[in-house]
VOPAGU-2260 file (C-alpha; in pm, 1 decimal, decimal comma):
REM VOPAGU-2260
SITE   aa  ch    i         X         Y         Z
SITE  MET   A    0   15620,5    9351,8   -2289,0
SITE  LYS   A    1   15697,5    9598,2   -2007,6
SITE  GLY   A    2   15791,0    9866,8   -2261,3
SITE  LYS   A    3   15464,9    9823,9   -2448,9
SITE  ALA   A    4   15267,8    9827,9   -2124,0
SITE  ALA   A    5   15439,7   10149,7   -2024,0
SITE  LEU   A    6   15356,1   10308,3   -2357,6
SITE  TYR   A    7   14991,5   10212,4   -2356,9
SITE  LEU   A    8   14929,3   10310,8   -1998,0
SITE  ALA   A    9   15087,0   10649,0   -2069,1
SITE  LEU   A   10   14853,6   10688,5   -2366,9
SITE  VAL   A   11   14549,2   10606,1   -2156,4
SITE  LEU   A   12   14640,8   10858,2   -1892,6
SITE  THR   A   13   14749,0   11132,9   -2129,2
SITE  PHE   A   14   14558,9   11109,9   -2452,6
SITE  GLY   A   15   14240,9   10932,1   -2347,9
SITE  LEU   A   16   14154,5   11272,6   -2202,6
SITE  VAL   A   17   14310,0   11612,6   -2244,2
SITE  ALA   A   18   14609,5   11609,6   -2009,7
SITE  LEU   A   19   14554,6   11939,2   -1872,3
SITE  VAL   A   20   14786,4   12220,5   -1338,4
SITE  GLY   A   21   14561,4   12287,2   -1053,4
SITE  CYS   A   22   14329,6   12584,6   -1030,5
SITE  SER   A   23   14253,0   12775,8    -715,1
SITE  SER   A   24   13924,0   12740,7    -536,2
SITE  GLY   A   25   13652,5   13001,4    -550,1
SITE  GLY   A   26   13282,6   13062,2    -507,3
SITE  THR   A   27   13085,0   13042,5    -186,8
SITE  GLU   A   28   13207,8   12867,0     123,0
SITE  PRO   A   29   13123,4   12496,3     143,6
SITE  GLY   A   30   12840,6   12389,1     369,6
SITE  PRO   A   31   12880,7   12139,1     653,3
SITE  ARG   A   32   13024,4   11813,7     527,2
SITE  ASP   A   33   12808,3   11582,3     735,0
SITE  GLN   A   34   12491,8   11745,6     603,1
SITE  ASN   A   35   12592,0   11723,1     238,8
SITE  VAL   A   36   12754,4   11383,3     188,3
SITE  ALA   A   37   12531,6   11084,6     119,1
SITE  GLN   A   38   12474,6   10878,0     431,8
SITE  THR   A   39   12297,4   10591,7     256,4
SITE  VAL   A   40   12265,8   10444,0     -91,1
SITE  PRO   A   41   11937,8   10530,7    -274,0
SITE  GLU   A   42   11659,7   10273,4    -275,1
SITE  VAL   A   43   11614,6   10063,6    -587,7
SITE  SER   A   44   11295,7   10076,8    -789,2
SITE  GLU   A   45   11074,8    9770,3    -761,8
SITE  ASP   A   46   11097,6    9745,5   -1142,4
SITE  VAL   A   47   11457,0    9620,0   -1116,0
SITE  PRO   A   48   11466,6    9243,7   -1044,3
SITE  GLU   A   49   11636,0    9141,0    -721,1
SITE  ASP   A   50   11840,9    8878,1    -904,6
SITE  GLU   A   51   12007,3    9144,7   -1124,2
SITE  PRO   A   52   12274,6    9295,3    -895,7
SITE  VAL   A   53   12449,6    9495,0   -1168,2
SITE  ALA   A   54   12124,3    9648,7   -1288,4
SITE  ARG   A   55   12031,4    9737,3    -930,7
SITE  VAL   A   56   12363,8    9911,6    -871,6
SITE  ALA   A   57   12329,0   10100,0   -1200,9
SITE  ALA   A   58   11979,9   10215,8   -1106,3
SITE  GLN   A   59   12099,0   10333,2    -765,9
SITE  VAL   A   60   12416,8   10514,6    -863,8
SITE  GLY   A   61   12372,5   10602,5   -1231,2
SITE  PRO   A   62   12225,5   10947,0   -1150,0
SITE  SER   A   63   12534,1   11024,0    -936,8
SITE  VAL   A   64   12787,0   10972,5   -1218,5
SITE  VAL   A   65   12853,3   11265,2   -1452,5
SITE  GLN   A   66   13039,8   11333,9   -1774,3
SITE  VAL   A   67   13323,4   11588,2   -1749,4
SITE  ASN   A   68   13380,9   11782,4   -2072,0
SITE  VAL   A   69   13699,2   11989,1   -2078,6
SITE  ARG   A   70   13852,8   12240,8   -2317,1
SITE  ALA   A   71   14210,5   12370,2   -2312,1
SITE  VAL   A   72   14392,1   12641,6   -2503,7
SITE  GLN   A   73   14769,4   12606,2   -2516,9
SITE  SER   A   74   15049,0   12802,2   -2681,0
SITE  THR   A   75   15253,9   12619,1   -2943,8
SITE  PRO   A   76   15634,2   12636,1   -2973,0
SITE  PHE   A   77   15586,2   12848,6   -3286,3
SITE  GLY   A   78   15387,9   13123,0   -3114,0
SITE  GLY   A   79   15046,6   13001,0   -3219,4
SITE  VAL   A   80   14751,0   12877,8   -3014,5
SITE  GLN   A   81   14619,4   12523,5   -3010,4
SITE  GLU   A   82   14283,3   12417,9   -2875,6
SITE  GLY   A   83   14200,9   12073,6   -2744,4
SITE  SER   A   84   13907,5   11904,1   -2583,2
SITE  GLY   A   85   13850,5   11585,5   -2390,8
SITE  VAL   A   86   13594,3   11378,9   -2208,9
SITE  GLY   A   87   13616,7   11220,9   -1867,1
SITE  SER   A   88   13386,6   11111,3   -1588,3
SITE  GLY   A   89   13311,6   11219,7   -1234,6
SITE  VAL   A   90   13109,6   11119,8    -928,2
SITE  ILE   A   91   12889,7   11354,1    -726,6
SITE  TYR   A   92   13053,6   11363,3    -384,7
SITE  ARG   A   93   12832,1   11612,1    -202,1
SITE  ASN   A   94   12481,0   11730,7    -273,6
SITE  ASP   A   95   12587,9   12097,0    -255,7
SITE  GLY   A   96   12771,8   12077,8    -587,3
SITE  TYR   A   97   13105,7   11901,7    -530,8
SITE  ILE   A   98   13216,8   11637,3    -781,0
SITE  VAL   A   99   13518,7   11405,1    -759,4
SITE  THR   A  100   13714,5   11319,4   -1072,7
SITE  ASN   A  101   14074,8   11243,0   -1174,4
SITE  SER   A  102   14343,9   11507,6   -1156,7
SITE  HIS   A  103   14457,8   11440,2   -1512,1
SITE  VAL   A  104   14105,3   11502,2   -1641,5
SITE  VAL   A  105   14091,1   11868,6   -1539,1
SITE  GLN   A  106   14447,4   11985,4   -1483,4
SITE  SER   A  107   14498,2   12323,2   -1656,2
SITE  ALA   A  108   14156,3   12308,9   -1819,1
SITE  ASN   A  109   14039,1   12647,4   -1942,5
SITE  GLU   A  110   13679,8   12534,9   -1935,6
SITE  VAL   A  111   13499,2   12251,7   -1756,9
SITE  ASN   A  112   13137,9   12157,0   -1822,7
SITE  ILE   A  113   12948,8   11890,0   -1631,5
SITE  ALA   A  114   12682,3   11682,4   -1806,1
SITE  PHE   A  115   12441,2   11513,3   -1565,1
SITE  ALA   A  116   12258,0   11186,5   -1617,2
SITE  ASP   A  117   11925,3   11373,8   -1643,5
SITE  GLY   A  118   12048,6   11556,9   -1955,7
SITE  SER   A  119   12120,7   11892,0   -1790,5
SITE  GLU   A  120   12457,7   12068,8   -1802,5
SITE  GLU   A  121   12637,6   12313,3   -1574,5
SITE  ARG   A  122   12964,4   12504,6   -1594,5
SITE  GLY   A  123   13212,5   12361,3   -1344,2
SITE  GLN   A  124   13495,0   12524,9   -1150,8
SITE  VAL   A  125   13807,4   12333,3   -1049,2
SITE  VAL   A  126   13836,6   12353,8    -669,7
SITE  GLY   A  127   14174,2   12179,5    -658,4
SITE  THR   A  128   14379,6   11893,2    -795,0
SITE  ASP   A  129   14620,2   11645,1    -637,3
SITE  PRO   A  130   14832,3   11475,1    -905,2
SITE  SER   A  131   14998,2   11255,3    -642,3
SITE  SER   A  132   14673,4   11069,3    -573,3
SITE  GLU   A  133   14508,5   11149,1    -911,4
SITE  ILE   A  134   14207,9   11301,7    -733,8
SITE  ALA   A  135   14052,3   11638,1    -818,5
SITE  VAL   A  136   13736,1   11822,0    -714,2
SITE  VAL   A  137   13508,1   12029,0    -938,2
SITE  ARG   A  138   13216,0   12237,9    -812,9
SITE  VAL   A  139   12895,4   12341,7    -986,7
SITE  LYS   A  140   12645,2   12599,2    -863,6
SITE  ARG   A  141   12367,2   12355,1    -786,7
SITE  GLN   A  142   12214,0   12219,6    -469,0
SITE  ASP   A  143   12036,0   11894,1    -388,8
SITE  LEU   A  144   12242,7   11685,3    -627,5
SITE  PRO   A  145   12212,4   11303,8    -602,9
SITE  ALA   A  146   12539,7   11238,2    -419,0
SITE  ALA   A  147   12681,7   10886,7    -423,2
SITE  LYS   A  148   12764,8   10698,6    -103,5
SITE  PHE   A  149   13143,5   10666,8     -77,0
SITE  ALA   A  150   13263,8   10364,4     119,1
SITE  GLU   A  151   13460,4   10474,5     424,7
SITE  ALA   A  152   13791,9   10325,5     537,6
SITE  GLY   A  153   13736,3    9980,3     683,6
SITE  THR   A  154   13474,6    9873,8     429,1
SITE  ASP   A  155   13563,4    9524,3     314,4
SITE  VAL   A  156   13697,7    9510,0     -40,4
SITE  VAL   A  157   13820,5    9163,2    -132,8
SITE  PRO   A  158   13942,9    8999,4    -453,4
SITE  GLY   A  159   13665,4    8818,0    -635,0
SITE  GLN   A  160   13376,7    9038,4    -522,5
SITE  LEU   A  161   13144,5    9205,1    -773,8
SITE  ALA   A  162   13269,4    9532,1    -924,1
SITE  VAL   A  163   13054,4    9767,4   -1132,6
SITE  ALA   A  164   13205,5   10056,2   -1329,8
SITE  ILE   A  165   12999,7   10353,8   -1448,7
SITE  GLY   A  166   13138,8   10634,7   -1662,4
SITE  SER   A  167   13162,8   10786,3   -2010,0
SITE  PRO   A  168   13406,8   10579,2   -2218,8
SITE  SER   A  169   13469,6   10765,7   -2544,7
SITE  GLY   A  170   13184,0   10998,5   -2451,7
SITE  PHE   A  171   12916,7   10726,8   -2423,7
SITE  GLN   A  172   12759,0   10866,9   -2108,4
SITE  SER   A  173   12627,3   10644,1   -1828,6
SITE  THR   A  174   12792,3   10329,4   -1962,8
SITE  VAL   A  175   12775,3   10037,8   -1718,7
SITE  THR   A  176   13025,9    9751,4   -1715,5
SITE  SER   A  177   13091,6    9482,6   -1456,8
SITE  GLY   A  178   13348,6    9231,9   -1341,3
SITE  VAL   A  179   13523,9    9156,5   -1016,1
SITE  ILE   A  180   13783,8    9308,6    -789,2
SITE  SER   A  181   14099,4    9142,1    -923,8
SITE  GLY   A  182   14355,8    9260,0    -670,3
SITE  LEU   A  183   14439,9    9514,7    -402,8
SITE  ASN   A  184   14734,4    9739,4    -316,7
SITE  ARG   A  185   14854,7    9757,5    -675,7
SITE  GLU   A  186   15122,0   10004,6    -781,8
SITE  ILE   A  187   15186,7   10181,0   -1112,2
SITE  PRO   A  188   15553,7   10287,6   -1110,2
SITE  ALA   A  189   15638,5   10642,9   -1216,4
SITE  GLU   A  190   15827,7   10521,8   -1524,3
SITE  ILE   A  191   15519,1   10340,0   -1656,7
SITE  THR   A  192   15316,9   10661,3   -1669,4
SITE  GLY   A  193   15546,8   10795,2   -1939,6
SITE  GLY   A  194   15727,4   11050,2   -1724,9
SITE  ARG   A  195   15411,7   11249,6   -1648,0
SITE  ARG   A  196   15467,9   11229,2   -1270,7
SITE  ASP   A  197   15760,8   11197,0   -1033,1
SITE  GLU   A  198   15612,1   10934,3    -804,6
SITE  ALA   A  199   15418,9   10611,2    -836,2
SITE  LEU   A  200   15044,4   10569,0    -811,8
SITE  VAL   A  201   15008,0   10333,4    -516,9
SITE  ASP   A  202   14749,2   10142,3    -313,9
SITE  LEU   A  203   14527,6   10096,5    -619,4
SITE  ILE   A  204   14235,1    9858,6    -664,6
SITE  GLN   A  205   14265,2    9631,6    -968,1
SITE  THR   A  206   13952,2    9525,1   -1154,5
SITE  ASP   A  207   13857,7    9339,7   -1470,1
SITE  ALA   A  208   13541,6    9547,1   -1517,3
SITE  PRO   A  209   13600,3    9697,2   -1864,1
SITE  ILE   A  210   13746,5   10049,6   -1838,4
SITE  SER   A  211   13833,9   10265,5   -2139,6
SITE  PRO   A  212   13951,6   10621,3   -2210,8
SITE  GLY   A  213   13677,3   10848,1   -2079,6
SITE  ASN   A  214   13607,1   10625,9   -1778,3
SITE  SER   A  215   13875,1   10814,5   -1586,1
SITE  GLY   A  216   13716,8   10974,8   -1280,7
SITE  GLY   A  217   13412,0   10749,9   -1288,4
SITE  ALA   A  218   13282,2   10517,5   -1018,0
SITE  LEU   A  219   13386,1   10165,7    -923,2
SITE  LEU   A  220   13108,9   10022,6    -707,0
SITE  ASN   A  221   13033,3    9720,7    -491,1
SITE  ARG   A  222   12707,1    9526,6    -499,8
SITE  ASP   A  223   12565,2    9750,7    -226,0
SITE  GLY   A  224   12593,6   10053,3    -454,2
SITE  GLU   A  225   12880,6   10211,8    -260,1
SITE  VAL   A  226   13168,9   10381,5    -438,1
SITE  VAL   A  227   13478,5   10178,5    -349,2
SITE  GLY   A  228   13707,4   10343,9    -602,3
SITE  ILE   A  229   13754,4   10619,6    -860,1
SITE  ASN   A  230   13863,3   10469,2   -1192,1
SITE  VAL   A  231   14199,1   10600,6   -1309,9
SITE  ALA   A  232   14368,1   10382,3   -1573,8
SITE  TYR   A  233   14375,4   10051,7   -1758,9
SITE  LEU   A  234   14605,6    9841,9   -1974,8
SITE  PRO   A  235   14449,6    9774,5   -2316,7
SITE  PRO   A  236   14482,2    9437,9   -2494,4
SITE  GLU   A  237   14759,6    9576,3   -2719,6
SITE  SER   A  238   14986,9    9575,0   -2414,5
SITE  GLY   A  239   14973,3    9195,3   -2409,6
SITE  VAL   A  240   14724,5    9162,3   -2123,8
SITE  GLU   A  241   14348,4    9181,0   -2098,7
SITE  SER   A  242   14101,9    9326,5   -1849,3
SITE  ILE   A  243   14340,7    9503,9   -1614,1
SITE  GLY   A  244   14204,1    9832,3   -1483,1
SITE  PHE   A  245   14285,7   10039,1   -1177,8
SITE  ALA   A  246   14094,5   10260,9    -935,4
SITE  VAL   A  247   14193,8   10493,1    -651,4
SITE  PRO   A  248   14039,5   10361,4    -324,9
SITE  SER   A  249   13742,7   10558,5    -193,8
SITE  SER   A  250   13918,5   10619,5     138,2
SITE  THR   A  251   14192,7   10807,8     -46,6
SITE  ALA   A  252   13936,3   10996,9    -255,2
SITE  ILE   A  253   13748,9   11103,6      60,2
SITE  SER   A  254   14062,0   11223,2     238,7
SITE  VAL   A  255   14191,0   11420,3     -59,9
SITE  ALA   A  256   13851,2   11562,7    -159,1
SITE  ASP   A  257   13778,6   11689,1     193,1
SITE  GLN   A  258   14115,1   11867,4     205,9
SITE  LEU   A  259   14070,6   12020,7    -139,5
SITE  ILE   A  260   13723,1   12145,7     -49,1
SITE  GLU   A  261   13847,2   12289,9     279,2
SITE  SER   A  262   14165,9   12459,3     159,0
SITE  GLY   A  263   14220,6   12396,9    -212,7
SITE  GLN   A  264   14532,3   12190,4    -144,8
SITE  VAL   A  265   14641,8   11865,1      17,6
SITE  SER   A  266   14860,8   11847,7     325,6
SITE  ARG   A  267   15064,7   11530,9     292,1
SITE  PRO   A  268   15255,9   11358,6     574,8
SITE  PHE   A  269   15633,7   11346,4     547,0
SITE  LEU   A  270   15864,4   11077,7     684,9
SITE  GLY   A  271   16193,3   11190,6     532,9
SITE  ILE   A  272   16353,6   10877,5     390,2
SITE  SER   A  273   16460,0   10738,9      55,6
SITE  ASN   A  274   16397,4   10368,3      26,8
SITE  ARG   A  275   16389,8   10068,2    -200,7
SITE  ASP   A  276   16189,4    9748,9    -191,2
SITE  LEU   A  277   16329,5    9448,2     -11,1
SITE  THR   A  278   16292,3    9151,5    -244,6
SITE  PRO   A  279   16333,0    8784,0    -154,8
SITE  GLU   A  280   16650,9    8782,7    -365,5
SITE  ILE   A  281   16805,8    9066,7    -165,4
SITE  ALA   A  282   16688,9    8908,8     160,8
SITE  ASP   A  283   16855,3    8577,7      69,7
SITE  GLN   A  284   17173,4    8750,0     -48,8
SITE  PHE   A  285   17221,7    8921,6     286,9
SITE  SER   A  286   17065,8    8642,7     499,4
SITE  LEU   A  287   16792,9    8869,2     630,9
SITE  PRO   A  288   16524,8    8719,0     857,2
SITE  VAL   A  289   16242,5    8880,0     655,2
SITE  GLN   A  290   16155,4    8849,3     287,4
SITE  GLN   A  291   15956,3    9170,4     237,0
SITE  GLY   A  292   15966,6    9531,2     350,1
SITE  VAL   A  293   16148,6    9849,9     251,8
SITE  ILE   A  294   16517,4    9921,4     303,2
SITE  VAL   A  295   16605,1   10273,0     416,9
SITE  VAL   A  296   16862,5   10400,2     166,3
SITE  GLU   A  297   16893,4   10756,6     297,5
SITE  VAL   A  298   16756,5   10959,4     588,7
SITE  GLU   A  299   16709,5   11331,6     531,3
SITE  PRO   A  300   16891,2   11527,3     804,3
SITE  GLY   A  301   16651,2   11693,4    1046,2
SITE  SER   A  302   16351,1   11501,3     908,4
SITE  PRO   A  303   16093,5   11323,2    1128,5
SITE  ALA   A  304   16267,4   10991,0    1057,5
SITE  ASP   A  305   16604,6   11138,2    1152,8
SITE  ARG   A  306   16470,6   11281,3    1479,0
SITE  ALA   A  307   16312,3   10945,4    1565,3
SITE  GLY   A  308   16636,7   10756,8    1511,4
SITE  ILE   A  309   16569,6   10578,2    1182,0
SITE  ARG   A  310   16901,3   10485,9    1018,4
SITE  ARG   A  311   17035,0   10377,9     680,0
SITE  GLU   A  312   16994,4   10004,7     611,9
SITE  ASP   A  313   16704,0    9973,3     856,5
SITE  VAL   A  314   16427,6    9752,1     715,9
SITE  ILE   A  315   16072,4    9879,4     776,4
SITE  THR   A  316   15820,8    9594,8     797,5
SITE  THR   A  317   15508,3    9757,0     945,0
SITE  LEU   A  318   15355,8   10100,2     996,5
SITE  ASP   A  319   15118,2   10074,7    1291,1
SITE  SER   A  320   14905,5    9771,6    1202,3
SITE  THR   A  321   14977,1    9783,3     826,3
SITE  GLU   A  322   15224,6    9531,9     689,5
SITE  VAL   A  323   15478,5    9700,3     462,1
SITE  GLU   A  324   15574,0    9462,6     181,9
SITE  GLY   A  325   15707,3    9737,3     -46,0
SITE  SER   A  326   15722,9   10109,9    -116,0
SITE  GLY   A  327   15362,9   10118,4    -235,4
SITE  ASP   A  328   15238,6    9984,2      97,2
SITE  LEU   A  329   15438,2   10245,9     286,0
SITE  LEU   A  330   15315,6   10535,3      72,7
SITE  GLY   A  331   14958,4   10406,9      79,6
SITE  ALA   A  332   14960,3   10367,6     457,2
SITE  LEU   A  333   15098,3   10719,2     508,0
SITE  ARG   A  334   14803,7   10864,0     315,2
SITE  ASP   A  335   14576,0   10766,2     603,1
SITE  TYR   A  336   14758,4   11011,7     832,0
SITE  ARG   A  337   14805,1   11387,1     858,3
SITE  PRO   A  338   15113,0   11591,3     950,1
SITE  GLY   A  339   15150,0   11590,4    1328,6
SITE  ASP   A  340   15017,2   11236,7    1369,4
SITE  THR   A  341   15240,4   10984,4    1544,3
SITE  VAL   A  342   15296,3   10644,0    1385,1
SITE  THR   A  343   15486,7   10338,6    1503,2
SITE  LEU   A  344   15732,1   10175,2    1264,3
SITE  THR   A  345   15857,5    9820,9    1313,6
SITE  VAL   A  346   16215,6    9804,7    1187,8
SITE  LEU   A  347   16498,2    9554,1    1173,0
SITE  ARG   A  348   16805,4    9750,5    1266,4
SITE  GLY   A  349   17093,7    9774,6    1025,3
SITE  GLY   A  350   16948,0    9558,5     752,2
SITE  GLY   A  351   16845,6    9287,8     995,7
SITE  ALA   A  352   17184,2    9251,8    1163,0
SITE  GLY   A  353   17039,7    9390,1    1485,5
SITE  ASP   A  354   16718,6    9349,8    1681,3
SITE  GLU   A  355   16365,7    9432,1    1574,2
SITE  GLU   A  356   16251,5    9762,8    1723,1
SITE  ARG   A  357   15931,1    9964,0    1733,0
SITE  ILE   A  358   16001,7   10331,6    1677,9
SITE  GLU   A  359   15750,2   10615,6    1715,4
SITE  VAL   A  360   15772,3   10889,8    1454,6
SITE  GLU   A  361   15582,5   11219,4    1458,9
SITE  LEU   A  362   15508,5   11289,4    1092,1
SITE  GLY   A  363   15596,8   11622,9     938,7
SITE  GLU   A  364   15445,2   11796,1     635,6
SITE  ARG   A  365   15578,5   11713,2     293,1
SITE  PRO   A  366   15740,4   12017,6     130,3
SITE  GLN   A  367   15535,2   12151,8    -160,0
């Protein structure tokens, strides 16, 4: 079943939209962030019944979700030219023209056009893409757009709560589906994405709100009408499972989008270790006092981890206040920091043979 799941997820990410490499930013300088991001969710019309939470969310946020139409021209191995097109979704992030979508929606696109919920269209320009997080930013030359309210870090997202997805599956613009948040901190390993990336997608929100090709880049919302995630992938029924979709948390989308708008690229913190997950089986085999965490397999010489004294076979169990149960937790937690920040790692020395220590590490910048 894992092989089939890998195949179908790769198809969703690659062929559901044109899999298109980042473009440089351009145009006028961005305005002040705090004046252009939505501070509150729009009011709901009195025509929408109070006992219809999904309809109320759709009325509030529907105008903030766009369709992203892309066109690409690529050379063939035989010297010819091949054209392709695709459809994705996006969410208006700032009222001065910035739109968040998925990286795989717009990478290497020769042309991007944004279709708004009111029927109008505008040519879009790719400000920047970050394949590592699957977040990209597109800008249109329009002001006073109906920006959505993105939930900041710390907003409660819990399994079982209402989840509403809005996007353009198969080009059906402004499609609304609903379900619940099914899980948190999910990870899609690199091998499952069909070799299209060299690292896993981590710290994802899982939902059973129906998501299909074309939903990528659209909004996952809570009952208050706040964007809690940017939809990125799903496993279709042919993979042997049903109603499993994934979204990038809004806190990650905010961090990446702000950096792309400011500089056109993302500065990512660097620890400087290779690691593997500590499983209960490994913990029992070596009589370790913990059942979860990450084992340090290698420390890069001269890296922040090396300078701080992290060693091979150390087991990392927390990063500041975040429990590290596996590699996804570690990578997800690091995304909340910038190069130069200092974090505290809780480690069991030498695979648990020694004492537990708290080690401060000043993060570096990941090499491009």
